[in-house]
C-alpha positions in Angstrom: 0.0 0.0 0.0 1.3 3.4 -0.9 1.9 5.8 2.0 1.3 9.5 1.9 2.2 12.3 4.3 -0.5 14.0 6.4 0.1 17.3 8.2 -1.5 17.8 11.6 -1.2 20.8 13.8 -1.1 20.2 17.5 -0.4 22.2 20.6 3.2 21.9 21.9 2.1 20.1 25.0 0.2 17.5 23.1 3.2 16.9 20.9 5.5 16.5 23.9 3.1 14.1 25.6 2.6 12.1 22.3 6.4 11.7 21.9 6.6 10.4 25.5 3.7 8.0 24.9 5.3 6.8 21.7 8.7 6.3 23.3 7.1 4.2 26.1 5.6 2.0 23.4 8.7 1.8 21.3 7.2 3.5 18.3 7.0 7.0 16.8 4.2 9.6 17.0 3.5 8.7 13.4 3.1 5.1 14.4 0.8 6.0 17.2 -1.4 8.1 15.0 -1.5 5.3 12.4 -2.5 2.7 14.9 -5.2 4.8 16.4 -6.6 5.9 13.0 -6.7 2.3 11.9 -8.5 1.3 15.1 -11.0 4.1 14.6 -11.7 3.3 11.0 -12.0 -0.5 11.7 -14.4 0.2 14.6 -16.5 2.4 12.4 -16.6 -0.2 9.6 -17.6 -2.9 12.1 -20.4 -0.7 13.5 -21.8 0.1 10.0 -21.7 -3.6 9.1 -23.5 -4.5 12.3 -26.1 -1.8 11.7 -26.7 -3.1 8.1 -27.1 -6.7 9.4 -29.5 -5.5 12.2 -31.6 -3.5 9.7 -31.7 -6.5 7.4 -32.8 -8.7 10.2 -35.5 -6.2 11.2 -36.7 -5.9 7.6 -37.0 -9.7 7.4 -38.9 -9.8 10.7 -41.3 -7.0 9.6 -42.1 -8.7 6.3 -42.7 -12.1 8.0 -46.4 -11.4 8.5 -46.2 -11.3 12.2 -48.6 -9.5 14.5 -48.5 -5.7 14.4 -49.8 -3.6 17.3 -51.1 -0.1 17.4 -49.7 2.4 19.9 -53.0 2.3 21.7 -53.0 -1.5 22.0 -49.5 -1.4 23.5 -50.4 1.2 26.0 -53.8 -0.1 27.2 -54.3 0.3 30.9 
């Protein structure tokens, strides 16, 4: 996969703390950012796939001819 540069502007304190965190993990700030962005993107993709599956399952359930209630029926006292 081809890699490209990305410029990010951060406060000096954040940069310092990021360098310390990266050093503790034996990586670079770039490596930390890469790992976190990959986790974020993967989590987002998993969420969207789960949502698609859930919507598909709900669609199948609705079209199965099951009982449908009105709001009044559900809230009868």
